[in-house]
C-alpha positions as CSV (number, residue, x, y, z in Angstrom):
1,M,-6.5,-9.3,-54.8
2,K,-7.8,-5.9,-53.5
3,K,-10.4,-7.7,-51.5
4,F,-7.8,-10.0,-50.0
5,I,-5.5,-7.1,-48.9
6,L,-8.4,-5.2,-47.4
7,K,-9.7,-8.2,-45.5
8,N,-6.2,-8.9,-44.1
9,A,-5.6,-5.3,-43.3
10,M,-8.7,-5.2,-41.2
11,A,-7.8,-8.4,-39.4
12,L,-4.3,-7.0,-38.6
13,A,-5.9,-3.8,-37.3
14,A,-8.2,-5.8,-35.1
15,L,-5.3,-7.9,-33.8
16,A,-3.3,-4.8,-33.0
17,I,-6.1,-3.2,-31.1
18,A,-6.8,-6.4,-29.1
19,G,-3.1,-6.8,-28.4
20,T,-2.8,-3.2,-27.1
21,T,-5.8,-3.6,-24.9
22,L,-4.5,-6.9,-23.4
23,M,-1.1,-5.3,-22.8
24,S,-2.6,-2.3,-21.0
25,F,-4.4,-4.7,-18.6
26,G,-1.2,-6.6,-17.9
27,L,0.7,-3.4,-17.1
28,E,-1.7,-2.2,-14.4
29,K,-0.4,-2.8,-10.9
30,T,-2.8,-3.4,-8.1
31,Q,-1.8,-1.9,-4.8
32,T,-2.6,-4.3,-2.0
33,S,-1.6,-2.2,1.1
34,F,-1.4,1.4,2.1
35,F,1.0,3.0,4.6
36,Y,-0.3,4.7,7.7
37,E,2.4,6.8,9.3
38,Y,2.8,7.1,13.1
39,T,2.5,10.9,13.6
40,S,3.3,11.2,17.3
41,N,6.8,11.5,18.9
42,S,5.7,9.6,22.0
43,T,6.9,6.1,22.7
44,D,4.2,5.5,25.3
45,Q,2.0,2.4,24.8
46,E,-1.3,4.3,24.7
47,D,0.0,6.6,22.0
48,I,1.6,3.8,19.9
49,Q,-1.8,1.9,20.0
50,N,-4.0,5.0,19.4
51,I,-5.5,5.0,15.9
52,N,-5.7,8.8,15.9
53,N,-1.9,8.9,15.8
54,Y,-1.8,7.2,12.4
55,Q,-2.6,8.7,9.0
56,L,-2.4,7.6,5.4
57,A,0.9,8.9,3.9
58,E,3.8,8.0,1.6
59,P,6.3,5.8,3.4
60,D,9.3,7.7,4.6
61,C,11.1,5.6,7.2
62,E,14.8,5.5,7.9
63,P,15.7,2.2,9.6
64,G,15.6,2.5,13.4
65,E,14.2,1.3,16.6
66,H,10.8,3.1,16.8
67,V,7.5,2.6,15.1
68,C,7.3,4.6,11.9
69,G,4.0,3.2,10.6
70,V,2.0,0.2,9.3
71,N,0.8,-1.1,6.0
72,L,-2.9,-1.9,5.9
73,P,-5.3,-3.2,3.1
74,T,-7.7,-0.2,2.9
75,N,-7.0,3.2,1.4
76,T,-9.0,5.7,3.5
77,G,-7.6,8.8,1.7
78,D,-4.5,11.0,2.3
79,G,-4.3,12.2,5.9
80,N,-7.1,10.0,7.2
81,T,-6.8,7.4,10.0
82,P,-7.0,3.6,9.1
83,V,-10.1,1.4,9.2
84,Q,-10.7,0.6,12.9
85,S,-10.9,-3.2,12.5
86,E,-7.7,-3.4,10.4
87,F,-5.8,-1.2,13.0
88,D,-7.1,-3.2,15.9
89,A,-5.7,-6.4,14.3
90,V,-2.1,-5.0,14.4
91,S,-2.3,-2.7,17.4
92,S,-0.6,-5.1,19.8
93,Q,2.1,-5.8,17.2
94,L,2.8,-2.1,17.0
95,W,3.4,-2.0,20.7
96,S,5.5,-5.2,20.6
97,S,7.6,-3.6,17.8
98,E,8.2,-0.5,19.9
99,Q,9.2,-2.6,22.9
100,A,11.6,-4.9,20.9
101,G,13.0,-2.1,18.7
102,E,12.2,-4.1,15.5
103,P,9.1,-4.9,13.5
104,A,6.9,-7.7,15.0
105,S,5.4,-8.3,11.5
106,P,6.3,-7.4,7.8
107,Q,3.5,-4.8,7.9
108,I,5.3,-2.6,10.4
109,S,8.0,-0.2,9.5
110,M,10.5,1.3,12.0
111,K,12.4,4.6,12.1
112,E,15.1,6.3,14.1
C-alpha cells in the first residue's frame, strides 16, 4: 500500500509540474507590432514621410486629424527609429492619412 501511495504521489507531482509549465506557455502574449510615434509638429509631407521623425514609444494618441504614429513589426528599442524597409512600406500611407485627416490603414494612429 505504501508503494502504491508513493507511486501515485510522484505521478501527481509530475502532472502538476507539467500542467503548470503548459499553462505558463499559454499565458505568454506575443507582441506583433510596435508603435513608432511621430515626433514633429510639422504637417509638411517631407516631415510626415521622414523616418527620423518617428521613434519607438508607448502609444499616446487622442483621436484627431493628424498623424500620431504607426505600428510596425520590428522592435528597434525605445527612442530608436523604425526599420527603413518597414517604414518605406507605409510612408505614402502616412502622408495620405495626414491629407485625409483619418488613417489610411489600421497601422496608423491619428491625434489632435
